[in-house]
C-alpha positions in Angstrom: 0.2 0.0 -0.1 1.2 3.5 -0.8 2.0 5.3 2.2 -0.2 8.0 3.3 0.4 11.7 2.9 -0.2 13.7 6.2 -0.8 17.3 6.5 1.2 18.4 9.3 0.1 22.2 8.9 -2.7 23.6 11.2 -2.4 21.0 13.7 -4.6 23.0 16.1 -7.5 22.7 13.6 -10.1 20.0 12.6 -8.4 17.5 10.2 -10.7 14.6 8.9 -9.4 11.6 7.6 -10.6 12.9 4.3 -12.1 10.9 1.1 -11.1 7.2 0.6 -8.4 7.0 -1.9 -7.8 3.0 -2.1 -9.2 0.2 -0.5 -8.7 -3.6 -0.5 -10.6 -6.4 0.6 -9.0 -8.7 3.0 -9.7 -12.3 4.5 -11.4 -10.7 7.7 -12.8 -7.3 6.0 -11.5 -4.3 4.3 -8.2 -2.1 4.5 -7.5 1.0 2.8 -5.9 4.8 2.6 -7.7 7.9 2.8 -6.6 11.3 2.2 -5.2 11.8 5.6 -4.8 8.3 6.9 -4.7 4.6 6.9 -7.8 2.3 8.2 -8.9 -1.1 8.6 -12.3 -2.9 8.8 -12.6 -6.2 10.7 -15.3 -8.7 11.0 -14.5 -9.8 14.3 -17.9 -11.7 14.8 -21.2 -11.7 12.9 -22.3 -8.8 15.2 -19.0 -7.2 15.7 -17.2 -4.9 13.6 -13.9 -3.2 14.3 -13.1 0.1 12.7 -9.4 1.4 12.9 -8.0 4.6 11.7 -4.4 6.1 12.1 -2.5 8.8 10.7 0.5 6.3 10.9 1.0 3.3 8.7 1.2 1.2 12.0 -2.0 0.9 14.3 -1.5 1.6 17.9 -3.2 -1.0 19.8 -4.2 -2.0 23.4 -2.5 -5.3 24.4 -4.3 -5.5 27.7 -8.3 -5.6 27.1 -9.4 -7.6 24.2 -8.1 -11.4 24.7 -10.4 -12.9 21.6 -9.5 -13.4 18.0 -11.2 -12.6 15.3 -13.9 -15.4 14.1 -14.1 -16.9 10.9 -17.3 -15.1 9.4 -19.0 -15.1 6.2 -19.6 -11.6 4.7 -20.1 -10.0 1.5 -18.9 -6.6 0.2 -20.8 -4.6 -2.5 -19.3 -1.4 -4.1 -21.2 1.4 -5.0 -20.4 4.6 -6.7 -20.5 6.4 -3.3 -19.9 3.7 -0.9 -19.0 0.4 0.2 -21.4 -2.0 2.0 -20.0 -4.8 4.1 -22.9 -7.3 5.2 -22.6 -10.3 7.9 -25.9 -12.4 8.6 -26.5 -9.9 11.5 -25.3 -6.3 10.6 -24.9 -4.1 7.6 -21.8 -1.7 7.8 -21.9 1.1 5.1 -18.8 3.3 4.5 -19.2 6.6 2.4 -16.3 6.9 0.1 -16.1 10.6 0.1 -15.9 11.7 3.6 -15.0 8.2 5.3 -18.4 7.9 7.5 -19.8 4.8 8.9 -23.3 3.7 9.1 -24.4 0.4 11.0 -27.8 -0.9 10.1 -30.0 -4.0 10.7 -30.7 -6.5 8.2 -33.8 -4.8 7.5 -32.2 -1.3 7.0 -33.1 0.2 9.9 -30.3 2.6 11.2 -28.7 1.5 14.7 -25.7 4.1 14.6 -24.1 6.5 12.1 -21.4 9.1 11.8 -22.1 12.7 11.7 -20.7 14.0 8.6 -17.7 15.4 10.6 -17.0 12.0 10.8 -13.3 10.7 12.3 -10.7 13.6 12.8 -7.9 15.0 14.6 -7.3 18.3 16.6 -3.7 17.8 17.3 -3.0 14.3 18.6 -6.7 14.1 19.8 -8.6 11.5 17.6 -12.6 11.9 17.7 -15.5 10.1 16.3 -18.4 12.2 15.9 -21.9 10.4 15.9 -25.5 11.0 15.4 -27.7 10.8 18.0 -30.9 9.1 16.9 -34.5 9.9 17.8 -35.1 9.5 21.7 -31.7 7.5 21.9 -30.8 6.8 25.5 -27.1 5.8 26.7 -25.9 3.7 29.2 -23.1 1.9 30.9 -19.8 3.5 30.7 -18.7 1.5 33.9 -17.9 3.5 37.0 -19.6 6.6 36.5 -21.6 8.8 38.8 -24.8 10.3 37.4 -28.1 8.8 36.0 -28.8 5.6 34.5 -29.3 7.5 31.0 -26.2 9.2 30.3 -27.9 11.5 27.5 -27.0 15.2 27.9 -23.7 14.5 30.0 -19.9 14.0 29.3 -17.6 11.7 31.0 -13.9 11.5 31.3 -12.0 8.3 31.6 -8.6 8.8 33.7 -8.1 6.6 36.5 -8.3 8.9 39.5 -7.9 8.7 43.4 -10.8 10.5 44.6 -11.4 10.6 48.4 -15.2 11.2 49.4 -16.1 12.1 45.9 -19.5 13.6 45.2 -22.3 11.8 43.5 -21.9 13.7 40.3 -18.0 13.9 40.3 -16.1 12.5 37.5 -13.8 10.8 36.7 -13.3 7.9 39.6 -11.0 5.1 39.9 -12.0 3.0 37.0 -12.3 3.5 33.5 -14.2 1.2 31.2 -14.9 3.1 27.6 -17.9 0.8 26.6 -21.3 2.1 26.5 -24.8 0.9 25.0 -27.1 3.0 22.9 -31.0 2.3 23.0 -33.4 3.9 20.8 -36.6 2.7 18.7 -34.8 0.3 16.3 -32.9 -1.7 18.6 -29.5 -1.4 20.8 -25.9 -1.5 20.2 -22.5 -1.2 21.9 -19.4 0.7 21.3 -16.3 -0.5 23.0 -13.3 2.2 22.3 -10.0 0.3 22.8 -7.9 3.3 23.4 -6.2 3.5 26.9 -5.3 7.3 26.9 -7.4 9.7 28.6 -10.8 9.7 26.8 -13.9 11.7 26.8 -17.5 10.4 26.1 -19.9 13.2 25.2 -23.6 12.1 24.9 -24.8 15.5 23.4 -23.4 17.8 26.2 -23.2 21.4 25.5 -24.1 21.0 21.7 -27.4 20.1 19.6 -25.6 18.4 17.0 -23.7 15.0 17.9 -22.4 12.8 20.5 -18.8 11.7 20.2 -16.1 9.7 21.8 -12.3 10.9 21.8 -8.9 10.2 23.2 -5.9 12.6 23.8 -3.6 10.3 21.5 -3.4 7.1 19.7 -5.7 5.9 17.2 -9.6 5.5 16.6 -10.0 1.8 17.5 -13.4 0.5 18.3 -15.6 -2.5 18.2 -19.4 -1.8 17.0 -21.4 -4.6 18.6 -25.0 -5.3 17.5 -27.1 -8.4 18.9 -31.1 -8.6 19.2 -30.9 -7.6 23.0 -29.1 -5.8 25.6 -28.1 -8.7 27.3 -26.7 -10.6 24.4 -24.7 -7.3 23.6 -23.1 -7.3 27.1 -22.3 -11.0 26.7 -20.6 -10.4 23.4 -18.8 -7.4 24.6 -17.3 -9.6 27.5 -16.7 -12.4 24.7 -14.2 -9.8 23.6 -12.7 -8.5 26.9 -13.0 -12.0 28.9 -15.2 -13.2 31.5 -15.3 -13.4 35.1 -13.7 -16.4 36.8 -15.8 -18.1 39.3 -14.7 -16.8 42.6 -14.6 -19.1 45.8 -17.9 -19.2 47.4 -16.5 -17.9 50.6 -16.2 -14.5 48.4 -19.8 -14.3 48.3 -20.5 -14.1 52.0 -20.5 -11.1 54.2 -17.1 -9.1 54.4 -16.1 -6.9 57.3 -13.7 -4.1 56.9 -12.3 -0.9 58.5 -9.2 1.3 58.1 -7.9 -0.5 60.3 -8.7 -3.1 62.9 -5.8 -3.6 64.9 -4.2 -5.1 67.3 -4.6 -8.7 66.7 -6.4 -9.0 69.9 -9.2 -6.4 68.1 -9.3 -8.6 65.1 -9.9 -11.8 67.4 -12.4 -9.9 69.4 -14.3 -9.0 66.0 -14.4 -12.4 64.9 -16.0 -13.7 68.3 -18.3 -11.2 68.2 -19.8 -12.2 65.0 -20.1 -15.7 66.2 -21.4 -15.0 69.6 -24.2 -12.7 68.2 -24.9 -15.3 65.5 -24.4 -12.7 62.6 -23.0 -14.7 59.6 -19.8 -13.7 58.1 -16.9 -14.8 56.0 -13.9 -12.4 55.6 -12.3 -9.9 57.9 -9.9 -7.4 56.0 -6.6 -6.3 57.3 -6.0 -2.8 56.1 -2.8 -0.5 56.0 -2.2 -0.7 60.1 -1.4 -4.5 59.5 1.9 -3.3 58.1 5.1 -2.1 59.8 5.0 1.6 58.6 2.7 0.9 55.9 5.6 -1.2 53.9 3.9 -3.9 51.9 4.9 -7.5 52.4 5.4 -6.8 56.1 3.5 -7.4 59.5 3.6 -4.7 62.2 5.6 -6.4 65.1 4.1 -4.6 67.9 0.4 -4.8 66.7 0.7 -8.4 65.2 3.2 -10.2 66.9 2.2 -13.5 65.6 0.1 -13.0 62.5 0.2 -16.6 61.6 -1.5 -17.7 64.8 -4.0 -15.0 64.6 -5.1 -16.1 61.2 -5.2 -19.8 62.4 -7.5 -18.9 65.2 -9.8 -16.8 62.8 -9.7 -19.9 60.3 -11.0 -22.1 63.2 -13.8 -19.7 63.6 -14.7 -20.2 59.9 -13.3 -16.8 58.5 -10.9 -15.9 55.8 -8.3 -13.3 55.8 -7.8 -10.5 53.1 -5.1 -8.1 53.3 -4.6 -4.7 51.4 -1.8 -4.6 48.9 -0.4 -1.1 47.9 1.9 -0.5 44.9 4.1 2.0 46.7 7.5 0.4 47.7 9.3 2.3 50.5 12.5 3.6 49.5 14.5 2.4 52.4 17.9 0.8 52.5 17.7 -2.8 53.6 13.9 -3.2 52.8 14.2 -6.1 50.5 11.2 -5.5 48.2 12.5 -1.9 47.5 16.2 -3.4 47.2 15.1 -6.1 44.5 12.9 -3.9 42.6 15.7 -1.5 42.2 18.5 -3.9 41.6 16.3 -5.8 38.8 14.9 -2.8 37.0 11.1 -3.4 38.1 10.0 0.1 38.8 8.4 2.8 36.8 11.2 4.9 35.3 11.9 8.4 34.0 13.1 8.5 30.3 16.6 8.7 31.4 16.4 5.5 33.2 16.1 6.8 36.8 13.4 5.5 39.1 10.2 7.5 39.4 9.7 8.4 43.2 6.6 9.7 44.7 5.3 10.0 48.2 2.5 8.1 49.4 1.6 6.2 52.9 5.1 4.8 53.5 6.8 7.9 52.5 8.9 8.1 49.4 8.3 5.2 47.3 9.0 3.2 44.0 6.4 1.8 41.9 6.4 -1.5 40.4 5.9 -1.4 36.6 3.0 -4.1 36.3 3.0 -3.7 32.6 6.2 -5.9 32.7 6.2 -9.3 32.8 9.1 -9.7 35.1 7.8 -7.3 37.6 4.3 -9.4 37.6 6.3 -12.6 38.1 8.5 -10.9 41.1 5.2 -9.6 42.6 3.6 -13.1 42.7 6.8 -14.6 44.0 6.8 -11.7 46.9 3.1 -12.8 47.8 4.4 -15.8 49.3 5.0 -13.7 52.3 1.2 -13.4 53.1 0.2 -17.1 52.1 2.5 -18.7 54.0 1.0 -16.9 57.0 -2.3 -18.1 55.9 -4.0 -15.1 54.0 -6.9 -16.2 51.7 -7.3 -13.1 49.7 -5.8 -9.8 48.4 -7.2 -6.1 48.2 -5.4 -3.8 45.6 -5.7 -0.3 46.6 -4.1 3.0 45.7 -3.7 1.7 42.2 -4.5 4.3 40.0 -1.6 4.8 40.7 -2.2 7.4 43.6 0.4 9.5 45.1 0.2 12.6 47.4 -0.1 15.8 45.1 -2.4 13.6 42.9 -0.4 14.7 39.7 1.7 12.1 38.1 4.1 13.5 35.5 3.3 12.2 32.2 6.7 11.7 31.0 7.2 8.7 33.2 7.6 5.6 31.3 6.1 1.8 31.3 7.3 -1.1 29.9 3.8 -2.2 28.4 5.1 -5.8 27.6 8.0 -4.4 25.4 6.1 -1.6 23.8 7.5 1.3 25.9 4.9 4.1 26.6 4.5 7.3 28.7 2.0 7.6 31.5 -0.5 9.0 29.1 -1.2 5.8 27.6 -0.2 3.5 30.7 -2.3 4.9 33.4 -5.5 3.5 32.9 -4.2 -0.2 32.6 -1.7 0.2 35.8 -4.4 -0.9 38.1 -5.7 -3.7 36.1 -2.1 -4.8 35.5 -1.5 -4.8 39.3 -4.9 -6.7 39.8 -3.4 -9.5 37.2 -0.2 -9.7 38.9 -2.0 -10.2 42.1 -4.4 -12.9 40.8 -1.4 -14.8 39.2 0.3 -14.5 42.7 -2.3 -16.0 44.4 -2.6 -19.0 41.9 1.3 -19.2 42.1 1.2 -19.6 45.9 -1.9 -21.7 46.1 -2.5 -23.5 42.8 -5.6 -25.6 44.3 -7.4 -22.4 45.5 -9.5 -20.1 43.5 -8.1 -16.3 43.9 -10.0 -13.5 45.4 -8.7 -10.2 44.3 -10.5 -7.0 44.9 -9.2 -3.9 43.3 -10.0 -0.1 43.2 -8.8 0.7 40.0 -9.2 -1.1 36.4 -9.9 -0.9 32.8 -11.8 -2.9 30.1 -11.2 -6.5 30.9 -10.6 -6.0 34.5 -13.3 -8.5 35.2 -10.9 -11.4 34.4 -8.9 -10.4 37.2 -10.7 -9.1 40.2 -13.9 -7.9 41.9 -14.4 -4.3 41.9 -15.6 -1.9 44.6 -16.5 2.0 44.3 -13.9 3.5 46.5 -14.1 5.9 49.3 -17.6 6.9 49.3 -19.5 9.0 52.0 -22.2 7.9 54.7 -25.1 9.7 53.1 -28.4 8.5 51.8 -27.6 9.9 48.4 -24.4 8.1 48.0 -25.9 4.9 49.3 -28.3 5.1 46.2 -25.4 6.7 43.7 -23.4 3.3 44.8 -26.4 1.1 43.5 -26.1 3.0 40.2 -22.4 2.7 40.1 -22.5 -1.3 40.6 -25.6 -1.6 38.1 -23.4 0.7 35.6 -20.4 -1.7 36.3 -22.8 -4.8 35.5 -23.8 -3.2 32.4 -20.0 -3.0 31.3 -18.8 -6.3 31.8 -17.9 -6.4 35.6 -20.6 -8.5 37.3 -18.8 -8.8 40.6 -18.8 -5.4 42.2 -19.9 -3.6 45.3 -19.7 -0.6 47.5 -18.7 0.4 51.1 -21.8 -0.3 53.0 -22.2 2.0 55.5 -20.2 4.7 53.9 -16.5 5.0 54.3 -16.2 8.7 54.9 -18.3 10.4 57.5 -20.7 8.3 59.9 -23.9 7.0 59.0 -27.2 7.3 61.1 -28.7 4.2 62.8 -31.4 4.5 60.1 -29.1 4.8 57.3 -26.8 1.9 58.4 -30.0 -0.3 58.7 -31.3 0.3 55.2 -27.7 0.3 53.5 -27.0 -3.2 55.2 -30.4 -4.5 53.7 -29.5 -3.2 50.3 -26.2 -4.8 50.5 -27.4 -8.1 51.0 -28.7 -8.0 47.5 -25.3 -6.5 45.9 -22.7 -8.9 44.3 -20.1 -7.8 46.8 -21.4 -7.6 50.5 -18.6 -5.4 52.3 -19.2 -3.2 55.1 -16.4 -0.4 55.5 -15.6 2.3 57.6 -12.8 5.0 58.1 -10.4 5.7 60.9 -11.2 8.3 63.3 -15.1 7.5 62.8 -17.4 5.5 65.1 -17.4 1.8 65.2 -19.6 0.5 61.8 -20.3 -3.1 62.5 -23.8 -4.5 62.6 -24.1 -4.3 66.2 -22.4 -0.8 66.7 -25.8 1.0 66.2 -28.1 -0.4 69.0 -30.1 -3.6 69.4 -32.7 -2.8 66.4 -30.4 -2.1 63.6 -28.2 -5.3 64.9 -31.4 -7.2 64.3 -32.3 -5.8 61.1 -28.7 -6.2 59.8 -28.6 -10.0 61.2 -31.9 -10.7 59.3 -30.6 -9.3 55.9 -27.1 -11.2 56.3 -29.0 -14.3 57.3 -31.2 -13.9 54.2 -28.1 -13.4 52.1 -26.7 -16.9 53.4 -30.2 -18.5 52.8 -29.8 -17.4 49.3 -26.4 -18.7 48.4 -27.7 -21.5 46.2 -29.1 -18.9 44.2 -26.5 -16.6 44.2 -23.8 -19.3 43.6 -25.7 -20.5 40.8 -25.8 -17.1 39.4 -22.2 -16.2 39.6 -21.2 -19.5 37.9 -23.9 -18.6 35.0 -22.3 -15.1 34.8 -18.8 -16.5 34.4 -20.1 -18.1 31.3 -22.1 -15.3 29.8 -20.8 -12.4 31.4 -24.1 -10.7 32.4 -24.7 -8.8 35.5 -25.6 -10.4 39.0 -27.3 -6.9 40.1 -28.9 -6.2 36.7 -30.4 -2.6 35.7 -33.7 -3.0 34.5 -32.5 -1.6 31.5 -31.0 -4.5 30.7 -34.3 -6.6 30.5 -36.7 -3.8 29.7 -34.4 -1.3 27.7 -37.4 0.3 25.7 -39.6 0.9 28.8 -39.5 4.6 29.5 -39.9 4.6 33.1 -37.0 2.3 33.8 -35.0 5.5 32.9 -36.9 8.1 35.3 -35.2 9.4 38.2 -37.9 7.9 40.6 -37.1 4.2 39.3 -33.6 4.2 37.9 -31.9 2.6 40.8 -34.3 -0.5 40.6 -32.3 -3.7 39.5 -33.0 -7.6 39.3 -30.9 -9.5 41.7 -30.0 -12.8 40.4 -32.6 -12.5 37.6 -35.6 -13.2 39.6 -35.6 -10.6 42.6 -36.6 -7.0 41.9 -35.1 -4.9 44.3 -36.4 -1.3 45.0 -33.7 0.8 46.9 -35.3 3.6 48.9 -33.7 6.0 51.4 -34.1 5.4 55.1 -35.9 8.4 55.5 -38.8 7.3 53.7 -41.9 5.4 55.0 -43.5 4.8 51.6 -42.2 5.0 48.2 -43.1 4.6 44.6 -42.0 1.3 42.8 -42.4 0.6 39.0 -43.2 -3.0 38.4 -42.4 -3.8 34.7 -44.7 -6.0 32.4 -45.9 -9.3 34.0 -47.2 -10.3 37.5 -45.0 -9.6 40.7 -45.2 -10.9 44.4 -44.0 -8.8 47.2 -41.6 -11.0 48.9 -42.6 -10.8 52.4 -46.3 -11.5 52.1 -47.0 -12.8 48.8 -49.3 -9.9 47.9 -49.9 -10.0 44.0 -49.5 -7.1 41.5 -49.7 -6.6 38.0 -47.0 -5.2 36.1 -46.3 -2.2 33.9 -47.7 -0.1 36.7 -46.5 2.1 39.5 -47.5 0.9 43.1 -47.2 2.6 46.4 -45.2 0.5 48.9 -44.7 1.1 52.6 -41.1 0.7 53.4 -40.3 0.6 57.4 -36.8 0.3 58.1 -36.9 -3.4 58.5 -38.3 -4.2 55.2 -36.7 -3.2 51.8 -39.2 -3.3 48.9 -38.3 -6.7 47.3 -40.5 -8.5 44.7 -40.4 -11.8 42.9 -41.5 -12.1 39.4 -44.2 -14.7 38.3 -42.2 -17.8 37.0 -39.2 -17.2 39.3 -37.5 -20.4 40.9 -35.7 -19.2 43.8 -33.2 -21.7 45.4 -32.5 -21.2 49.6 -31.0 -23.4 52.2 -31.0 -23.3 55.9 -29.1 -20.4 58.0 -25.3 -21.0 58.4 -22.8 -18.7 60.3 -20.3 -19.0 57.3 -20.4 -20.5 53.7 -18.3 -23.4 54.7 -20.5 -24.4 57.3 -22.8 -27.5 56.5 -26.5 -26.7 56.1 -29.4 -28.8 57.0 -29.6 -30.8 54.1 -32.8 -29.3 52.7 -33.0 -27.4 49.4 -35.8 -25.2 49.6 -37.3 -24.0 46.1 -39.7 -21.1 46.1 -41.8 -21.4 42.9 -43.8 -18.2 41.9 -47.1 -19.0 39.9 -48.1 -17.0 37.1 -45.8 -17.3 34.0 -43.2 -19.7 32.8 -39.9 -19.8 34.3 -36.6 -21.9 34.3 -33.5 -21.6 36.4 -30.2 -23.8 36.7 -29.0 -25.1 40.3 -25.2 -25.4 40.5 -23.2 -26.7 42.9 -19.3 -27.6 43.5 -16.8 -27.9 46.2 -17.0 -24.0 46.6 -13.1 -23.5 45.9 -10.6 -25.1 43.7 -10.7 -26.1 39.9 -12.2 -29.6 40.1 -15.5 -28.3 38.6 -13.5 -27.7 35.6 -13.3 -31.6 35.0 -17.0 -32.3 35.6 -16.8 -32.3 39.4 -20.0 -30.3 39.5 -23.8 -30.5 40.3 -25.9 -28.8 37.6 -29.8 -29.3 37.4 -32.0 -27.4 34.9 -35.6 -26.7 36.3 -38.7 -25.6 34.2 -41.9 -24.4 34.9 -44.6 -24.7 32.3 -47.4 -22.3 33.5 -50.1 -23.6 31.1 -49.6 -27.4 31.8 -49.1 -26.3 35.8 -45.9 -28.5 35.4 -42.7 -28.1 37.4 -39.9 -30.3 36.0 -36.4 -31.0 37.7 -34.3 -32.4 35.0 -31.8 -35.0 35.4 -28.7 -33.8 37.4 -25.4 -33.2 35.1 -21.8 -33.7 36.7 -20.3 -36.1 39.2 -20.1 -33.8 42.2 -22.5 -35.2 44.8 -25.1 -32.9 46.0 -25.1 -31.5 49.5 -28.7 -31.9 49.7 -30.6 -34.9 50.8 -34.2 -33.5 50.6 -36.0 -30.9 48.4 -38.8 -28.8 49.8 -41.0 -26.9 47.0 -42.7 -23.9 48.2 -46.1 -23.1 45.9 -46.3 -19.1 45.8 -49.9 -18.2 44.6 -51.0 -21.8 43.8 -54.5 -22.7 44.9 -54.6 -26.5 44.4 -53.7 -28.5 47.7 -53.0 -31.8 45.7 -50.1 -32.3 43.5 -48.8 -34.9 41.3 -45.1 -36.2 41.9 -43.9 -38.4 39.0 -47.6 -39.4 38.5 -48.1 -40.3 42.2 -50.8 -38.0 44.1 -49.5 -36.1 47.0 -51.3 -33.8 49.5 -49.7 -30.6 50.1 -48.8 -29.3 53.6 -48.7 -25.6 54.7 -47.1 -23.4 57.1 -46.9 -19.8 58.0 -43.5 -18.5 56.3 -41.4 -15.6 56.9 -38.3 -14.6 55.0 -37.1 -12.4 58.0 -37.4 -12.6 61.8 -39.6 -10.3 63.9 -37.9 -7.5 65.3 -37.8 -7.3 69.0 -40.2 -4.5 70.5 -37.6 -2.7 72.3 -39.7 0.4 72.5 -42.7 -0.4 75.1 -45.1 2.2 72.9 -46.7 -0.1 70.5 -47.0 2.8 67.8 -43.3 2.3 67.5 -43.2 -1.3 67.1 -41.8 -2.4 63.9 -44.2 -4.3 61.5 -43.8 -8.2 60.9 -45.0 -9.9 57.7 -45.2 -13.3 57.1 -47.0 -15.5 54.3 -50.1 -17.3 55.9 -50.7 -20.8 54.8 -48.0 -21.4 52.3 -48.1 -24.8 50.4 -45.2 -27.1 50.4 -44.2 -30.4 49.4 -41.2 -32.3 50.7 -39.4 -35.0 48.5 -36.4 -37.2 48.7 -33.5 -35.9 46.6 -32.7 -37.7 43.6 -30.5 -37.2 40.5 -33.2 -38.7 38.4 -35.9 -36.5 36.7 -38.7 -35.2 38.8 -42.1 -33.8 37.6 -44.6 -32.1 40.0 -47.9 -31.6 38.2 -50.5 -29.1 40.0 -54.1 -30.6 40.2 -56.9 -28.2 39.7 
């Protein structure tokens, strides 16, 4: 191909790609040259088209996010006088030759997305793609971004930033995921902009002409994704950037953190108190005070004189221990991690080869270059310090990277796995690569155990390495609801395992706020409470007896739902879909989903509609989408596609089960490793067809990948009145010896079990315990709800098919 001739003049002005001069068909699409650049169109999948444009002969690519290779896809190319039309069995892509603009259409010719006539252009090194906004178009996703579910009219910056006590509208935050979805009358699509430089996504802010996305340097490199549904678009995006790995079951339990728990006696007292108060919990975190003068790979010898024994005692009580890992390595003679990092050339450097040194918790520090393979291997080896002490999981913090002054010089350089680049290109992937090194280290040190890594910073693809939490939030009602939108947005963006600091990190929650937050947190993928130094205690019992009982109720409910939750995590590891799913995933074209009153609602584990509400409200409006819905605590039925008014006393978070739901529950346990009573409780909600898959394995390790799992599909046919438990797949023996099926909304008292008639029994059933009447005045007594005479049948567990048929 002839080398493009680039115009270097007027670099401070708009310069388009210009008209297409030459193009050629390739085995995977089209390549060519315009007046001002080179381009490449790649058919990645039937519904995925990759667009690349550059002013160089070589494309500038991101090595770290897309892990899938192009598939072999049949496509056709037709040339017209003014355009080229590339077509797969899902999607049409039209390139206008005179101005290098693209239109993406479905097979019926409906426009899904199209460039503005300004197309693709540079201003200096800044590369921008300008897009028309379709009528009534809504924009969702973009990862960890504050603001409304619908991002129309706003602009966002992707630049990983340490932002203590951020506001509910502040941007940018700790993590950058440049992937969004557009939803309008003719369908939905996704765009992933695969450029790691600081970028901007403008969805119609400050102009009435276009939306755009740009980066301050690098190439235009984006993937256009079209599938029939929003869920399939998200799943396809994660087929490109990778899926979450199935975490250990203990990571799904309740997690307690504070900055900081010390000395070791306080940690042991914390664990004992959970067990004494019969509040389930699985994880205790050790924050920066576990270290000697904040130096990573150390324990404070005064406050933690025998960490191995302390951890051993915690394990006897059923607790796992997660330690914080900060990237700053203190510049100190004799401190082995620093000496090794310096001598082996493992730190981030200035262009002249001198190590970059900045201040953070330990003082002046060097920063491991996690974009270098040797550094990742070294870090993995150093983690033996913790695993030999019995540490189970790792929490990577301050990995934007953060430093005092919050203004890292752009000239420092990173290896980028043999493709050296400055901080401008490398910053956004630094935290993800630290999470990667930590995950690899956990696997190296404990090869038979599944790693658990929690990260603050990341980029597209971070879900392959770690769970995420939303950083240093504030203890306010507004932050509680904003955190839900952040987690739901992360789920829209391929990160299903995410959470927020329950109770708020900065500031102090009121008793009612903490109680409400604990109830909402029970329906978050990651359930972790966290509080800051110099603030009041923020454990479930720290706000009085009433809040303690409310907290215990919802933590216990979380543990009873573990069969449903673990099954959903397994499913998500296969399809990449959210655990906490914004209603925009299932009901993207329902306008009420995007209204401020209802945008926080979400589906938890597919079946439970959670309607978060401030603790200050006694009644709230809830939008119920089409279908039939059951108020969880009473079985009161509501027709969908309407707004209902719901009482929301502090001990009852509004939650609804959709008709057709199949919800798996177990008995209460103190932690995930404690045996349950052997009974699988199945809650079946009448009124619509439904299906679910129960998944079990050992809860840790990797034998499930070789067939040692238990998997059972269950289907309910509403019109036949038939509930089928299919034959079990896999070689793992179920932990259940009996199955107890609860029939919600059913009228008949008789049932056929594999053709044999059985009489149903009934009981009064409650999902939550009654709160003790601490106030002698009856007007202040909290309500108690139960389902009267809920029918059920109990059967012996068998791996063979079981069919339950309702009798009229």
